[in-house]
KOLMARPA-353934 format. One record per residue (C-alpha): residue number from 1; residue in one letter; x, y, z. Coordinates in pm, 1 decimal. Layout:
+-----+---+----------+----------+----------+
!   k ! r !       px !       py !       pz !
+-----+---+----------+----------+----------+
! NUM ! A !        X !        Y !        Z !
...
+-----+---+----------+----------+----------+
# end
This chain:
+-----+---+----------+----------+----------+
!   k ! r !       px !       py !       pz !
+-----+---+----------+----------+----------+
!   1 ! M !  -3902.1 !   1023.1 !  -5712.5 !
!   2 ! R !  -3566.8 !    980.8 !  -5887.9 !
!   3 ! V !  -3264.5 !   1175.7 !  -5762.6 !
!   4 ! P !  -2982.9 !   1117.8 !  -6016.0 !
!   5 ! F !  -2615.6 !   1152.7 !  -5936.5 !
!   6 ! S !  -2512.7 !   1263.7 !  -6286.7 !
!   7 ! F !  -2626.6 !   1587.3 !  -6447.2 !
!   8 ! L !  -2492.9 !   1547.7 !  -6802.5 !
!   9 ! T !  -2822.6 !   1455.4 !  -6968.3 !
!  10 ! E !  -2980.5 !   1777.0 !  -6843.8 !
!  11 ! Q !  -2678.4 !   1992.4 !  -6919.3 !
!  12 ! F !  -2657.5 !   1889.9 !  -7281.1 !
!  13 ! A !  -3027.1 !   1842.7 !  -7351.1 !
!  14 ! N !  -2976.7 !   2110.2 !  -7615.4 !
!  15 ! P !  -2629.8 !   2059.9 !  -7770.2 !
!  16 ! E !  -2685.5 !   2307.0 !  -8055.7 !
!  17 ! P !  -2475.5 !   2590.2 !  -7904.4 !
!  18 ! V !  -2178.0 !   2352.3 !  -7899.3 !
!  19 ! F !  -2252.9 !   2217.2 !  -8246.5 !
!  20 ! D !  -2273.1 !   2571.7 !  -8386.4 !
!  21 ! K !  -1923.0 !   2644.1 !  -8258.8 !
!  22 ! I !  -1793.5 !   2311.3 !  -8388.6 !
!  23 ! R !  -1923.8 !   2400.4 !  -8736.5 !
!  24 ! E !  -1727.3 !   2725.2 !  -8721.7 !
!  25 ! F !  -1423.2 !   2534.6 !  -8598.7 !
!  26 ! L !  -1440.4 !   2291.5 !  -8891.3 !
!  27 ! K !  -1391.6 !   2581.2 !  -9131.6 !
!  28 ! R !  -1054.5 !   2648.6 !  -8965.4 !
!  29 ! C !   -950.5 !   2287.4 !  -8897.5 !
!  30 ! D !   -699.6 !   2393.4 !  -8632.9 !
!  31 ! F !   -741.4 !   2064.1 !  -8451.8 !
!  32 ! T !   -425.2 !   2078.9 !  -8239.8 !
!  33 ! L !   -332.4 !   2365.0 !  -8004.2 !
!  34 ! G !   -572.5 !   2590.0 !  -8190.5 !
!  35 ! E !   -758.8 !   2915.2 !  -8141.9 !
!  36 ! D !  -1031.4 !   2777.2 !  -7914.8 !
!  37 ! L !   -774.6 !   2629.9 !  -7676.7 !
!  38 ! T !   -590.4 !   2961.8 !  -7657.5 !
!  39 ! V !   -915.8 !   3133.6 !  -7560.8 !
!  40 ! F !   -998.3 !   2858.9 !  -7309.0 !
!  41 ! E !   -655.5 !   2877.9 !  -7145.5 !
!  42 ! G !   -680.2 !   3254.4 !  -7116.9 !
!  43 ! R !  -1021.8 !   3237.2 !  -6952.7 !
!  44 ! Y !   -909.0 !   2958.2 !  -6720.1 !
!  45 ! A !   -602.8 !   3150.4 !  -6603.8 !
!  46 ! K !   -813.4 !   3459.4 !  -6536.9 !
!  47 ! Y !  -1066.7 !   3254.3 !  -6340.7 !
!  48 ! C !   -791.2 !   3104.8 !  -6124.9 !
!  49 ! G !   -609.3 !   3433.4 !  -6080.7 !
!  50 ! T !   -287.6 !   3306.9 !  -6239.9 !
!  51 ! K !    -63.8 !   3425.6 !  -6521.8 !
!  52 ! H !    -77.1 !   3098.2 !  -6713.8 !
!  53 ! A !   -305.7 !   2804.0 !  -6784.6 !
!  54 ! I !   -179.8 !   2509.8 !  -6989.9 !
!  55 ! G !   -428.9 !   2260.0 !  -7127.9 !
!  56 ! V !   -317.3 !   1894.5 !  -7110.2 !
!  57 ! G !   -461.9 !   1550.3 !  -7173.9 !
!  58 ! S !   -608.9 !   1478.4 !  -6830.0 !
!  59 ! G !   -608.9 !   1582.1 !  -6466.3 !
!  60 ! T !   -365.1 !   1298.9 !  -6400.3 !
!  61 ! D !   -128.5 !   1441.4 !  -6660.0 !
!  62 ! A !   -169.4 !   1783.2 !  -6502.5 !
!  63 ! I !    -22.4 !   1648.7 !  -6176.9 !
!  64 ! F !    239.6 !   1429.8 !  -6346.4 !
!  65 ! L !    367.7 !   1693.9 !  -6587.3 !
!  66 ! S !    381.4 !   1952.7 !  -6310.2 !
!  67 ! L !    595.6 !   1721.4 !  -6096.9 !
!  68 ! R !    826.9 !   1645.9 !  -6389.5 !
!  69 ! A !    861.6 !   2011.7 !  -6486.0 !
!  70 ! L !    944.8 !   2097.1 !  -6124.0 !
!  71 ! G !   1227.5 !   1844.7 !  -6116.3 !
!  72 ! V !   1074.3 !   1544.8 !  -5938.5 !
!  73 ! K !   1268.1 !   1235.2 !  -6042.0 !
!  74 ! P !   1308.0 !    864.9 !  -5960.8 !
!  75 ! G !   1414.6 !    814.2 !  -5600.7 !
!  76 ! D !   1237.3 !   1124.7 !  -5472.6 !
!  77 ! E !    953.7 !   1116.9 !  -5220.2 !
!  78 ! V !    629.1 !   1310.3 !  -5259.2 !
!  79 ! I !    393.1 !   1370.9 !  -4967.5 !
!  80 ! S !     18.1 !   1349.0 !  -5026.6 !
!  81 ! A !   -310.7 !   1225.4 !  -4876.7 !
!  82 ! P !   -433.1 !    862.2 !  -4881.1 !
!  83 ! N !   -802.5 !    942.6 !  -4934.1 !
!  84 ! S !   -783.5 !   1075.6 !  -5290.5 !
!  85 ! F !   -871.9 !    912.2 !  -5620.6 !
!  86 ! I !   -592.5 !    686.9 !  -5751.7 !
!  87 ! A !   -488.8 !    949.4 !  -6006.8 !
!  88 ! T !   -306.4 !   1153.0 !  -5742.1 !
!  89 ! T !    -78.9 !    866.5 !  -5638.3 !
!  90 ! G !    -63.7 !    735.6 !  -5995.5 !
!  91 ! A !     84.1 !   1064.8 !  -6115.1 !
!  92 ! I !    344.2 !   1060.3 !  -5836.9 !
!  93 ! V !    448.5 !    705.1 !  -5923.8 !
!  94 ! Q !    445.5 !    786.7 !  -6295.2 !
!  95 ! A !    697.5 !   1062.1 !  -6221.4 !
!  96 ! G !    922.0 !    796.1 !  -6066.9 !
!  97 ! A !    872.9 !    908.1 !  -5707.2 !
!  98 ! R !    757.1 !    724.6 !  -5395.3 !
!  99 ! P !    427.1 !    841.0 !  -5242.8 !
! 100 ! V !    447.0 !    920.3 !  -4872.1 !
! 101 ! Y !    108.0 !    954.1 !  -4709.4 !
! 102 ! V !     -7.7 !   1176.4 !  -4425.0 !
! 103 ! D !   -347.0 !   1133.8 !  -4259.4 !
! 104 ! V !   -636.1 !   1372.5 !  -4316.9 !
! 105 ! T !   -846.3 !   1592.3 !  -4088.8 !
! 106 ! E !  -1214.9 !   1568.1 !  -4003.4 !
! 107 ! E !  -1266.1 !   1798.2 !  -4303.7 !
! 108 ! M !  -1119.2 !   1518.7 !  -4521.0 !
! 109 ! T !   -821.6 !   1729.6 !  -4632.7 !
! 110 ! L !   -450.3 !   1676.1 !  -4565.4 !
! 111 ! D !   -356.9 !   1720.6 !  -4197.6 !
! 112 ! V !    -87.8 !   1983.9 !  -4241.2 !
! 113 ! G !     15.5 !   1946.0 !  -3876.6 !
! 114 ! K !    147.4 !   1598.1 !  -3955.7 !
! 115 ! V !    335.3 !   1684.2 !  -4274.2 !
! 116 ! E !    664.1 !   1793.3 !  -4116.6 !
! 117 ! G !    700.5 !   1455.1 !  -3946.2 !
! 118 ! A !    685.8 !   1284.9 !  -4286.6 !
! 119 ! I !    960.9 !   1495.9 !  -4446.9 !
! 120 ! T !   1292.7 !   1319.2 !  -4507.7 !
! 121 ! E !   1608.2 !   1402.0 !  -4700.0 !
! 122 ! K !   1443.6 !   1239.2 !  -5003.6 !
! 123 ! T !   1131.2 !   1453.8 !  -4995.1 !
! 124 ! R !   1105.4 !   1670.5 !  -5301.9 !
! 125 ! A !    740.1 !   1776.0 !  -5327.9 !
! 126 ! I !    402.9 !   1797.3 !  -5155.0 !
! 127 ! V !     75.9 !   1734.5 !  -5338.1 !
! 128 ! P !   -210.8 !   1859.0 !  -5119.0 !
! 129 ! V !   -555.3 !   1748.6 !  -5235.8 !
! 130 ! H !   -843.1 !   1995.0 !  -5225.7 !
! 131 ! W !  -1072.8 !   1706.4 !  -5149.2 !
! 132 ! A !  -1416.7 !   1716.1 !  -5319.9 !
! 133 ! G !  -1386.2 !   2092.8 !  -5361.9 !
! 134 ! N !  -1278.5 !   2174.7 !  -5004.8 !
! 135 ! P !   -950.6 !   2371.1 !  -4987.2 !
! 136 ! C !   -660.0 !   2224.8 !  -4794.4 !
! 137 ! D !   -500.3 !   2449.3 !  -4529.3 !
! 138 ! M !   -239.0 !   2598.9 !  -4759.5 !
! 139 ! E !    -70.9 !   2876.7 !  -4559.9 !
! 140 ! P !    115.1 !   2657.1 !  -4306.4 !
! 141 ! L !    181.3 !   2404.2 !  -4580.5 !
! 142 ! L !    350.8 !   2664.8 !  -4798.0 !
! 143 ! A !    555.3 !   2777.6 !  -4499.0 !
! 144 ! L !    679.8 !   2420.6 !  -4452.1 !
! 145 ! A !    758.5 !   2391.5 !  -4821.0 !
! 146 ! K !    965.5 !   2708.8 !  -4804.6 !
! 147 ! K !   1144.4 !   2592.6 !  -4489.5 !
! 148 ! Y !   1248.5 !   2261.6 !  -4647.3 !
! 149 ! Q !   1283.0 !   2390.0 !  -5005.9 !
! 150 ! L !   1005.8 !   2169.0 !  -5141.6 !
! 151 ! V !    781.2 !   2227.9 !  -5441.7 !
! 152 ! V !    402.1 !   2224.8 !  -5409.3 !
! 153 ! V !    161.0 !   2097.0 !  -5673.8 !
! 154 ! E !   -199.0 !   2153.0 !  -5572.5 !
! 155 ! D !   -430.1 !   1868.5 !  -5672.3 !
! 156 ! A !   -731.4 !   2086.0 !  -5744.2 !
! 157 ! C !   -886.4 !   1839.2 !  -5987.1 !
! 158 ! Q !  -1212.8 !   1842.3 !  -5789.9 !
! 159 ! A !  -1200.3 !   2203.7 !  -5679.7 !
! 160 ! L !  -1223.7 !   2462.7 !  -5955.6 !
! 161 ! G !  -1382.0 !   2772.6 !  -5804.1 !
! 162 ! A !  -1289.1 !   2686.7 !  -5444.7 !
! 163 ! K !  -1111.0 !   2955.3 !  -5244.5 !
! 164 ! L !   -913.8 !   2990.5 !  -4922.6 !
! 165 ! N !   -933.4 !   3334.8 !  -4763.1 !
! 166 ! G !  -1040.3 !   3466.1 !  -5101.5 !
! 167 ! R !   -752.2 !   3306.2 !  -5294.3 !
! 168 ! P !   -846.4 !   3056.2 !  -5566.9 !
! 169 ! V !   -714.9 !   2704.9 !  -5523.2 !
! 170 ! G !   -440.3 !   2622.2 !  -5770.6 !
! 171 ! S !   -294.2 !   2970.7 !  -5748.0 !
! 172 ! M !   -101.9 !   2926.7 !  -5422.8 !
! 173 ! G !    152.2 !   2651.5 !  -5492.7 !
! 174 ! D !    413.2 !   2627.0 !  -5767.3 !
! 175 ! A !    144.1 !   2477.8 !  -5989.4 !
! 176 ! G !   -221.1 !   2379.2 !  -5966.7 !
! 177 ! A !   -365.6 !   2074.6 !  -6142.9 !
! 178 ! F !   -727.2 !   2056.7 !  -6260.4 !
! 179 ! S !   -943.3 !   1800.2 !  -6437.8 !
! 180 ! T !  -1214.4 !   1856.0 !  -6698.3 !
! 181 ! H !  -1348.2 !   1500.6 !  -6673.9 !
! 182 ! P !  -1724.1 !   1487.0 !  -6752.0 !
! 183 ! L !  -1824.1 !   1465.5 !  -6384.6 !
! 184 ! K !  -1646.4 !   1789.6 !  -6293.2 !
! 185 ! P !  -1844.4 !   2118.3 !  -6280.9 !
! 186 ! L !  -1633.8 !   2256.1 !  -6568.0 !
! 187 ! H !  -1603.0 !   1959.4 !  -6799.0 !
! 188 ! V !  -1570.5 !   1855.9 !  -7159.8 !
! 189 ! W !  -1691.5 !   1559.3 !  -7366.7 !
! 190 ! G !  -1402.2 !   1335.9 !  -7264.9 !
! 191 ! D !  -1079.8 !   1359.3 !  -7069.5 !
! 192 ! G !   -885.2 !   1678.5 !  -7024.9 !
! 193 ! G !   -679.5 !   1869.0 !  -6771.5 !
! 194 ! V !   -536.4 !   2213.0 !  -6701.7 !
! 195 ! I !   -225.4 !   2329.6 !  -6517.1 !
! 196 ! V !   -215.1 !   2683.1 !  -6377.6 !
! 197 ! T !     95.3 !   2866.0 !  -6258.9 !
! 198 ! N !    234.5 !   3213.3 !  -6202.7 !
! 199 ! S !    582.7 !   3108.5 !  -6313.5 !
! 200 ! D !    683.7 !   3210.1 !  -6666.2 !
! 201 ! T !    970.4 !   2959.7 !  -6662.2 !
! 202 ! L !    748.8 !   2671.8 !  -6551.9 !
! 203 ! A !    484.8 !   2758.4 !  -6810.5 !
! 204 ! V !    743.5 !   2735.7 !  -7088.3 !
! 205 ! K !    856.8 !   2393.7 !  -6962.6 !
! 206 ! L !    501.5 !   2266.2 !  -6939.9 !
! 207 ! R !    408.9 !   2378.8 !  -7289.7 !
! 208 ! L !    710.9 !   2188.8 !  -7417.8 !
! 209 ! L !    642.7 !   1878.0 !  -7211.0 !
! 210 ! R !    279.9 !   1846.2 !  -7324.9 !
! 211 ! N !    377.9 !   1860.5 !  -7693.9 !
! 212 ! H !    671.1 !   1621.4 !  -7742.5 !
! 213 ! G !    920.7 !   1887.9 !  -7635.9 !
! 214 ! L !    869.3 !   2069.6 !  -7966.1 !
! 215 ! A !    988.0 !   2429.7 !  -7960.5 !
! 216 ! G !    872.5 !   2462.6 !  -8321.2 !
! 217 ! R !    750.8 !   2237.2 !  -8599.9 !
! 218 ! D !   1093.8 !   2081.4 !  -8653.9 !
! 219 ! T !   1287.1 !   2161.5 !  -8336.1 !
! 220 ! V !   1284.2 !   1927.1 !  -8037.2 !
! 221 ! D !   1405.6 !   2132.9 !  -7743.7 !
! 222 ! S !   1370.8 !   1846.4 !  -7492.2 !
! 223 ! Y !   1198.9 !   1509.9 !  -7483.2 !
! 224 ! G !    838.0 !   1538.9 !  -7377.8 !
! 225 ! Y !    499.1 !   1369.8 !  -7403.5 !
! 226 ! N !    184.4 !   1376.7 !  -7612.7 !
! 227 ! S !    -60.3 !   1534.6 !  -7369.5 !
! 228 ! R !   -239.7 !   1810.9 !  -7552.7 !
! 229 ! F !   -585.6 !   1939.0 !  -7464.7 !
! 230 ! D !   -793.0 !   1881.9 !  -7779.3 !
! 231 ! N !   -908.2 !   2199.3 !  -7947.2 !
! 232 ! L !  -1246.9 !   2034.6 !  -8006.1 !
! 233 ! Q !  -1283.5 !   1983.2 !  -7631.1 !
! 234 ! A !  -1184.8 !   2345.0 !  -7567.9 !
! 235 ! I !  -1498.2 !   2444.6 !  -7757.8 !
! 236 ! V !  -1708.6 !   2247.5 !  -7511.5 !
! 237 ! G !  -1511.2 !   2389.5 !  -7219.8 !
! 238 ! N !  -1570.7 !   2747.1 !  -7333.2 !
! 239 ! V !  -1946.8 !   2686.6 !  -7354.2 !
! 240 ! V !  -1960.6 !   2522.9 !  -7010.0 !
! 241 ! M !  -1746.6 !   2799.4 !  -6857.1 !
! 242 ! D !  -2016.6 !   3053.1 !  -6941.4 !
! 243 ! S !  -2240.8 !   2904.0 !  -6669.8 !
! 244 ! L !  -1970.4 !   2792.0 !  -6424.1 !
! 245 ! D !  -2038.5 !   3044.1 !  -6147.6 !
! 246 ! A !  -2412.3 !   2969.4 !  -6154.7 !
! 247 ! T !  -2333.6 !   2597.6 !  -6140.7 !
! 248 ! I !  -2110.0 !   2636.5 !  -5836.4 !
! 249 ! D !  -2356.3 !   2866.1 !  -5659.6 !
! 250 ! Q !  -2637.0 !   2613.4 !  -5703.9 !
! 251 ! R !  -2425.2 !   2325.5 !  -5573.4 !
! 252 ! I !  -2333.1 !   2531.3 !  -5266.9 !
! 253 ! A !  -2700.1 !   2617.8 !  -5208.7 !
! 254 ! H !  -2797.8 !   2248.2 !  -5215.4 !
! 255 ! A !  -2508.6 !   2159.8 !  -4984.1 !
! 256 ! E !  -2609.7 !   2428.0 !  -4736.1 !
! 257 ! K !  -2964.2 !   2293.0 !  -4734.0 !
! 258 ! F !  -2829.6 !   1942.4 !  -4664.3 !
! 259 ! D !  -2603.2 !   2081.1 !  -4390.6 !
! 260 ! R !  -2886.4 !   2262.1 !  -4213.8 !
! 261 ! A !  -3113.5 !   1958.0 !  -4217.6 !
! 262 ! L !  -2861.2 !   1681.2 !  -4152.3 !
! 263 ! G !  -2678.1 !   1885.9 !  -3890.8 !
! 264 ! D !  -2990.8 !   1888.9 !  -3675.6 !
! 265 ! R !  -2955.2 !   1741.8 !  -3328.7 !
! 266 ! K !  -3193.0 !   1457.6 !  -3410.6 !
! 267 ! F !  -2929.2 !   1306.9 !  -3641.6 !
! 268 ! F !  -2641.2 !   1323.9 !  -3391.1 !
! 269 ! S !  -2651.8 !    954.1 !  -3300.7 !
! 270 ! C !  -2645.4 !    828.1 !  -3658.8 !
! 271 ! L !  -2500.5 !   1096.3 !  -3891.2 !
! 272 ! R !  -2232.0 !   1362.9 !  -3877.1 !
! 273 ! V !  -2174.5 !   1655.2 !  -4112.5 !
! 274 ! P !  -1800.6 !   1730.9 !  -4153.5 !
! 275 ! K !  -1666.9 !   2054.1 !  -4009.3 !
! 276 ! R !  -1709.1 !   2356.0 !  -4236.6 !
! 277 ! D !  -1450.7 !   2636.3 !  -4222.6 !
! 278 ! V !  -1594.9 !   2981.6 !  -4295.6 !
! 279 ! Q !  -1258.8 !   3089.6 !  -4441.1 !
! 280 ! K !  -1298.0 !   2828.7 !  -4713.3 !
! 281 ! K !  -1523.7 !   2837.5 !  -5016.8 !
! 282 ! H !  -1615.2 !   2470.6 !  -5057.4 !
! 283 ! V !  -1758.9 !   2404.6 !  -5406.1 !
! 284 ! F !  -1892.8 !   2054.2 !  -5334.0 !
! 285 ! H !  -1775.1 !   1844.6 !  -5624.6 !
! 286 ! L !  -1898.5 !   1576.4 !  -5384.3 !
! 287 ! Y !  -2131.0 !   1619.2 !  -5089.0 !
! 288 ! Q !  -2029.3 !   1372.8 !  -4817.9 !
! 289 ! V !  -2139.1 !   1301.1 !  -4461.8 !
! 290 ! Y !  -2038.7 !   1034.8 !  -4210.5 !
! 291 ! V !  -2314.5 !    783.1 !  -4137.5 !
! 292 ! Q !  -2385.9 !    472.4 !  -3933.0 !
! 293 ! K !  -2506.2 !    156.6 !  -4113.9 !
! 294 ! R !  -2369.7 !    294.8 !  -4438.4 !
! 295 ! E !  -2422.9 !     -6.8 !  -4661.8 !
! 296 ! L !  -2780.5 !    -48.6 !  -4543.1 !
! 297 ! L !  -2849.1 !    322.8 !  -4591.2 !
! 298 ! L !  -2691.1 !    314.2 !  -4936.4 !
! 299 ! G !  -2912.7 !     25.6 !  -5045.2 !
! 300 ! F !  -3220.6 !    193.1 !  -4896.9 !
! 301 ! L !  -3157.7 !    520.0 !  -5079.0 !
! 302 ! N !  -3081.6 !    346.8 !  -5407.8 !
! 303 ! R !  -3404.1 !    144.3 !  -5386.6 !
! 304 ! H !  -3595.6 !    469.3 !  -5347.5 !
! 305 ! G !  -3436.0 !    620.7 !  -5658.6 !
! 306 ! I !  -3171.1 !    827.5 !  -5480.9 !
! 307 ! E !  -2836.9 !    760.0 !  -5651.3 !
! 308 ! A !  -2612.2 !    791.2 !  -5346.1 !
! 309 ! K !  -2259.1 !    652.8 !  -5383.8 !
! 310 ! V !  -1941.7 !    576.0 !  -5189.6 !
! 311 ! H !  -1612.5 !    757.5 !  -5265.0 !
! 312 ! Y !  -1379.7 !    564.4 !  -5208.3 !
! 313 ! P !  -1428.0 !    241.1 !  -5009.4 !
! 314 ! T !  -1057.8 !    147.1 !  -5002.2 !
! 315 ! P !   -803.0 !    420.5 !  -4922.5 !
! 316 ! L !   -491.4 !    440.8 !  -5136.9 !
! 317 ! H !   -249.8 !    297.4 !  -4880.5 !
! 318 ! L !   -457.8 !    -23.0 !  -4856.4 !
! 319 ! Q !   -490.5 !    -84.0 !  -5229.4 !
! 320 ! P !   -315.7 !   -398.4 !  -5366.5 !
! 321 ! A !    -82.7 !   -178.1 !  -5570.2 !
! 322 ! A !     40.8 !     -9.4 !  -5251.0 !
! 323 ! L !    161.2 !   -324.6 !  -5073.5 !
! 324 ! G !    524.6 !   -236.0 !  -5134.3 !
! 325 ! W !    502.9 !    100.5 !  -4955.7 !
! 326 ! G !    494.5 !    -55.5 !  -4608.1 !
! 327 ! Y !    155.5 !     71.9 !  -4493.1 !
! 328 ! S !   -116.1 !   -133.9 !  -4324.5 !
! 329 ! K !   -462.4 !    -97.1 !  -4176.3 !
! 330 ! G !   -443.7 !    153.1 !  -3894.0 !
! 331 ! S !   -169.0 !    362.2 !  -4054.2 !
! 332 ! F !   -407.4 !    652.0 !  -4121.8 !
! 333 ! P !   -713.4 !    624.7 !  -3895.4 !
! 334 ! L !   -908.5 !    927.7 !  -4016.2 !
! 335 ! A !   -868.0 !    843.0 !  -4384.6 !
! 336 ! E !   -976.7 !    487.6 !  -4306.0 !
! 337 ! N !  -1272.3 !    618.6 !  -4105.1 !
! 338 ! Q !  -1377.6 !    826.7 !  -4404.3 !
! 339 ! S !  -1358.4 !    525.8 !  -4635.5 !
! 340 ! E !  -1569.6 !    319.0 !  -4396.7 !
! 341 ! F !  -1836.8 !    566.1 !  -4285.4 !
! 342 ! S !  -1879.7 !    839.0 !  -4550.7 !
! 343 ! I !  -2155.3 !    843.5 !  -4808.8 !
! 344 ! T !  -2195.6 !   1074.5 !  -5109.3 !
! 345 ! L !  -2534.3 !   1229.9 !  -5181.9 !
! 346 ! P !  -2640.8 !   1381.0 !  -5516.0 !
! 347 ! C !  -2577.7 !   1756.2 !  -5500.5 !
! 348 ! H !  -2548.0 !   1880.5 !  -5858.6 !
! 349 ! Q !  -2686.9 !   2199.7 !  -6004.8 !
! 350 ! Y !  -2985.3 !   2042.6 !  -6181.1 !
! 351 ! L !  -3145.4 !   1901.5 !  -5866.9 !
! 352 ! K !  -3471.2 !   2061.4 !  -5763.7 !
! 353 ! T !  -3545.7 !   2164.4 !  -5407.1 !
! 354 ! E !  -3799.5 !   1884.9 !  -5372.6 !
! 355 ! Q !  -3534.6 !   1627.3 !  -5470.7 !
! 356 ! V !  -3302.7 !   1752.0 !  -5196.7 !
! 357 ! E !  -3590.5 !   1748.6 !  -4948.3 !
! 358 ! F !  -3690.5 !   1397.5 !  -5059.7 !
! 359 ! T !  -3334.2 !   1276.6 !  -4995.3 !
! 360 ! I !  -3337.7 !   1428.1 !  -4645.8 !
! 361 ! Q !  -3678.5 !   1275.9 !  -4579.9 !
! 362 ! K !  -3563.6 !    927.3 !  -4680.8 !
! 363 ! I !  -3249.6 !    947.2 !  -4464.4 !
! 364 ! S !  -3467.0 !   1048.0 !  -4170.8 !
! 365 ! E !  -3705.4 !    764.2 !  -4248.3 !
! 366 ! F !  -3422.5 !    510.5 !  -4263.5 !
! 367 ! Y !  -3304.4 !    603.1 !  -3914.0 !
! 368 ! G !  -3659.8 !    615.8 !  -3779.9 !
! 369 ! L !  -3642.2 !    986.1 !  -3694.6 !
+-----+---+----------+----------+----------+
# end
């Protein structure tokens, strides 16, 4: 039996609904910042419970432009987690700031209890990562930000639909950054990103920054960037958004089935399911567990058609590009433990129950249970 990691072939097996809307779009030819994007941004803001949503070129740009609009500049320090995808740190560096890492918890999200110890007179911002769709502990983090007058940009690129105590991620900080990369639950046919905010002033700045700083066709209000969300991609996004809640619900259902099976006592010596917080709605962009003999298990599952993966084998502070930041192996033990022992199992909405059960069966078989 094959258990694929990607779901795109199934999702777009019938592309005609998208093509029909593209044909309508071609009659208008509003290719840039057009009608479909306006609709998409409005729906996105409503979904996130914010006043504004601003479509940009990528999730990376969503973080970068948010930092720039909030005043982060060269020489500043920005606190974040070392277990994220490179885009998080890349956006911080692109803004001219120095990334300052804080270790993560067993839940794989930023350890807020260690953040205050990393704050210096140069600290300007915090970028918590809602890792793999699991919300970071935002309430104490926001209290720290207020105490030290710091801005908060939520990296929610993997977490659309996640909630903390009923509040959508992205809506709690000064800005929330999302990605519409093809592997995200709400995705388009290429790169794209969205910034959400409740600040009218920040929204105006961001709309200028994404479009060369143009306040009108011939008026440059400030120097900006070319980071517009393509109107063509907004068409795809609007179609995919129609089934977003069903997609998230199905991913959660698969994850809960994995949790029940893999959390059984018989696995205790070889596998550990991360802690789940009932106050958090985890949307499982990735489903990860800690395992023994990871590389052997990975090869075993792959040979049996189960497309398990590893995200990410080298944490950000140990990447070659990070040598100048002064970190070394042992700096962040829990993030390093995650990189060494976690494995990602397929958990998307198109999996059938028997595929989930087959994956569980093969893991049990590998460990001789």
